[in-house]
C-alpha positions in Angstrom: 101.2 100.9 109.3 102.5 98.6 112.0 100.6 95.4 112.6 101.3 91.8 113.7 100.2 90.2 110.4 102.4 87.1 110.9 100.9 86.4 114.3 104.2 86.1 116.1 103.5 88.6 118.8 105.8 91.3 117.2 104.4 94.0 115.0 105.6 94.1 111.4 105.9 97.2 109.3 103.5 97.4 106.4 104.6 99.6 103.5 102.5 100.7 100.5 104.6 102.3 97.8 103.8 104.7 94.9 104.8 101.9 92.4 102.1 99.7 93.7 104.3 97.3 95.9 103.0 96.2 99.3 105.8 95.1 101.5 105.9 93.4 104.9 109.1 94.0 107.0 110.1 92.3 110.2 112.5 93.4 112.8 114.5 90.2 113.4 117.7 92.0 114.5 118.1 95.5 115.9 120.1 96.7 112.8 117.8 96.8 109.8 114.3 95.6 108.9 114.0 92.5 106.8 111.7 92.1 103.9 109.5 89.1 104.5 106.8 89.3 101.9 105.8 91.6 99.0 102.9 91.9 96.6 102.6 94.0 93.4 99.5 96.0 92.5 99.0 97.8 89.1 98.6 101.3 90.6 100.0 103.4 93.4 98.9 102.8 97.0 97.3 105.8 98.8 96.9 104.1 102.2 97.6 100.8 103.9 96.2 99.4 107.2 96.4 95.9 109.0 93.6 94.4 110.9 90.8 91.9 111.1 88.2 92.8 108.6 86.6 89.9 106.6 86.6 86.9 108.9 87.3 86.5 112.6 90.7 84.9 113.4 92.2 85.9 110.1 94.2 89.1 109.9 94.3 91.1 106.7 96.1 94.0 105.0 93.8 96.5 103.4 95.3 98.9 100.7 93.5 101.8 99.1 94.8 102.6 95.6 95.0 105.8 93.7 91.8 105.2 91.7 89.9 104.2 94.9 90.0 100.5 94.8 90.3 98.6 98.1 92.5 95.4 98.0 92.8 93.0 100.8 95.5 90.4 101.5 94.4 87.8 104.0 96.1 85.2 106.2 93.1 82.8 105.6 94.2 79.7 103.8 93.1 79.7 100.1 92.8 75.9 99.8 91.0 73.7 102.3 91.6 70.1 102.8 88.8 67.7 102.1 88.5 64.0 102.5 89.1 61.6 99.6 86.3 61.7 97.1 84.4 64.3 99.2 82.6 66.9 97.0 82.5 70.6 97.9 79.0 71.3 99.3 77.8 74.9 99.6 75.5 75.9 102.4 72.1 77.3 101.4 73.3 80.7 102.7 76.3 80.6 100.4 74.2 79.5 97.4 71.7 82.4 98.1 74.6 84.8 98.3 76.0 83.6 95.0 72.6 83.8 93.3 72.1 87.3 94.6 75.4 88.4 93.3 74.7 86.9 89.9 71.4 88.7 89.7 73.0 92.0 90.7 75.7 91.5 88.1 73.1 90.9 85.4 71.2 94.0 86.5 74.4 96.1 86.3 75.1 94.7 82.9 71.7 95.6 81.6 72.0 99.1 83.1 75.4 99.6 81.3 73.9 98.6 78.1 71.0 100.9 78.5 73.2 103.9 79.4 75.5 103.0 76.4 72.5 103.1 74.0 71.2 106.3 75.6 74.7 107.9 75.0 74.9 106.7 71.5 71.5 108.2 70.7 72.3 111.5 72.4 75.7 111.8 70.7 74.3 111.3 67.2 71.5 114.0 67.6 72.0 117.5 66.0 71.8 119.2 69.4 74.5 117.1 71.0 77.4 119.0 72.6 80.8 117.4 73.0 83.0 118.1 76.0 86.2 116.6 77.4 85.5 115.0 80.8 87.6 116.3 83.6 89.6 113.9 85.7 92.6 114.2 88.1 96.0 113.2 87.1 98.5 111.8 89.5 101.9 112.6 88.1 105.4 112.3 89.4 108.7 113.2 87.8 111.5 112.1 90.2 115.3 111.8 90.1 116.8 108.4 90.6 120.1 109.0 92.2 121.5 105.6 91.5 121.7 105.9 87.7 121.0 109.6 87.2 117.7 109.1 85.5 114.3 110.6 85.9 111.2 108.4 86.4 107.9 109.8 84.9 104.9 108.2 86.5 101.4 109.1 85.2 98.2 107.8 86.7 94.7 108.6 85.7 91.3 106.9 86.4 90.8 106.0 82.7 92.9 104.2 80.1 95.9 106.1 78.8 96.1 105.7 74.9 99.0 108.0 74.2 101.6 110.1 76.0 103.6 112.6 74.1 107.0 113.7 75.5 108.5 116.6 73.7 112.0 117.9 74.5 114.3 120.6 73.3 117.4 118.5 74.1 118.1 114.9 73.1 116.8 112.3 75.6 117.1 108.5 76.1 114.1 106.6 77.1 114.8 103.6 79.4 112.5 100.7 79.6 111.4 99.4 83.1 109.8 96.2 84.2 106.4 97.8 84.9 106.2 99.6 81.6 103.6 98.3 79.2 104.1 101.1 76.7 105.3 100.9 73.1 107.8 103.6 72.5 108.0 105.5 69.1 110.6 108.1 68.4 110.2 110.9 65.8 112.4 113.8 65.0 110.9 117.2 65.5 111.5 120.3 63.3 113.4 122.8 65.4 111.2 125.6 64.0 
């Protein structure tokens, strides 16, 4: 997207990448864009948009991720200055909102516990049928021209416990910054 997120009267280029990076580029010179800010998310970005969403006068960047989460980056200051010794006082409206959110959270936690118990009971019955849930997998296997390696990127909407890679030819696995996997090698019987 292109949006004036810096408020300087010139639109910046907002980029959301497959690796989860949000980047803001400015065009200070006519030659090449300059990276001004970046922010890393834990999953690929499906869409990105700039605009005023949450509070008037403060522009934001909204990014939709692969699993459907919406993430917002705002220009609103995080910290507010207060006088010396002045305590933070919440308005009655804000206190009501916090109370309502706490009640909703407790309700959802109770509902999760009830559904978990119901699942446990149904899975232990003699008439229970087990099935593998279906979910979409976002996979990419791309060539990196700089070092002649391939990047395998797997995303699903649930936790990944194991990934098995089997190859008929010898391969080297390279570690990358975003990798949180523990790699284990085992030889395979050729037959």
